PLY file of the C-alpha trace (Angstrom):
ply
format ascii 1.0
element vertex 91
property float x
property float y
property float z
element edge 90
property int vertex1
property int vertex2
end_header
-213.32 -36.86 3.88
-215.68 -35.24 6.22
-219.53 -35.38 6.51
-221.67 -34.16 9.02
-225.61 -34.53 9.60
-227.10 -33.27 12.96
-226.29 -36.79 14.53
-222.71 -36.21 14.19
-219.11 -36.10 11.72
-218.18 -39.30 9.85
-214.68 -39.52 8.64
-212.26 -41.76 6.20
-208.79 -40.85 7.12
-205.93 -42.48 5.85
-206.84 -45.37 3.81
-208.48 -47.78 5.83
-209.77 -46.02 8.98
-213.39 -44.95 8.89
-215.46 -43.22 11.91
-219.40 -43.79 11.82
-221.68 -40.90 12.51
-222.00 -42.33 15.98
-218.25 -42.38 16.89
-217.39 -45.93 16.36
-214.23 -46.63 14.41
-213.80 -49.49 12.20
-210.65 -50.38 9.76
-211.14 -52.22 6.65
-208.15 -53.29 4.84
-209.34 -54.89 1.52
-209.48 -54.08 -2.06
-213.13 -53.25 -2.72
-215.92 -50.29 -2.73
-217.14 -48.95 0.59
-220.64 -46.88 0.97
-219.71 -44.32 3.36
-222.85 -42.25 3.14
-226.50 -42.53 1.79
-228.46 -39.90 2.80
-231.04 -38.91 0.19
-229.85 -38.23 -3.13
-226.43 -37.99 -1.81
-223.76 -41.27 -1.62
-220.36 -41.15 -0.80
-218.46 -44.27 -2.21
-214.55 -45.24 -1.49
-213.00 -47.76 -3.76
-209.48 -49.10 -2.19
-206.66 -50.91 -4.15
-203.60 -52.28 -3.63
-200.19 -50.46 -3.39
-196.77 -50.37 -2.65
-195.51 -53.79 -0.59
-198.63 -55.43 0.79
-200.57 -52.01 1.53
-203.95 -50.64 0.56
-204.24 -47.32 -0.67
-207.45 -45.27 -1.77
-207.80 -45.20 -5.23
-211.16 -43.48 -5.83
-213.84 -41.39 -4.09
-216.93 -40.52 -5.52
-220.13 -38.40 -4.29
-223.15 -38.20 -6.05
-225.86 -35.27 -5.51
-228.71 -35.88 -7.47
-227.42 -37.17 -10.51
-224.16 -34.90 -10.31
-221.08 -37.42 -9.85
-218.17 -35.82 -8.87
-214.94 -38.21 -8.79
-211.68 -38.03 -6.96
-209.20 -40.32 -8.45
-205.58 -40.78 -7.17
-203.05 -38.89 -9.55
-205.78 -38.11 -12.04
-207.78 -34.43 -12.03
-211.09 -33.98 -10.11
-214.01 -35.20 -12.51
-217.50 -33.33 -12.33
-220.32 -34.85 -14.24
-217.54 -37.12 -16.24
-215.84 -33.89 -17.32
-211.88 -33.61 -15.89
-211.51 -30.06 -14.05
-208.38 -28.33 -14.47
-205.74 -28.58 -11.38
-206.15 -26.37 -8.29
-207.78 -25.69 -4.98
-211.45 -26.50 -4.61
-214.06 -25.55 -2.10
0 1
1 2
2 3
3 4
4 5
5 6
6 7
7 8
8 9
9 10
10 11
11 12
12 13
13 14
14 15
15 16
16 17
17 18
18 19
19 20
20 21
21 22
22 23
23 24
24 25
25 26
26 27
27 28
28 29
29 30
30 31
31 32
32 33
33 34
34 35
35 36
36 37
37 38
38 39
39 40
40 41
41 42
42 43
43 44
44 45
45 46
46 47
47 48
48 49
49 50
50 51
51 52
52 53
53 54
54 55
55 56
56 57
57 58
58 59
59 60
60 61
61 62
62 63
63 64
64 65
65 66
66 67
67 68
68 69
69 70
70 71
71 72
72 73
73 74
74 75
75 76
76 77
77 78
78 79
79 80
80 81
81 82
82 83
83 84
84 85
85 86
86 87
87 88
88 89
89 90
């Protein structure tokens, strides 16, 4: 997941590595929900869960723009406004 503003680019790579808009890197290896972006009416949240033998995996990424919620869930179809979308590539 990448987001860009006039200040820079932030990213969530892998399941626990995060880079902020000002280029600082963090690693959070816990099972909770992280707010990656709040900008006006837009938010981006990532939820992590335990997986494998003691690892942490990103389970869900939720992008909310105005009142529209876009959910990307591990192993489940993309949801837009609570409606499952057919499999495929999206831009």
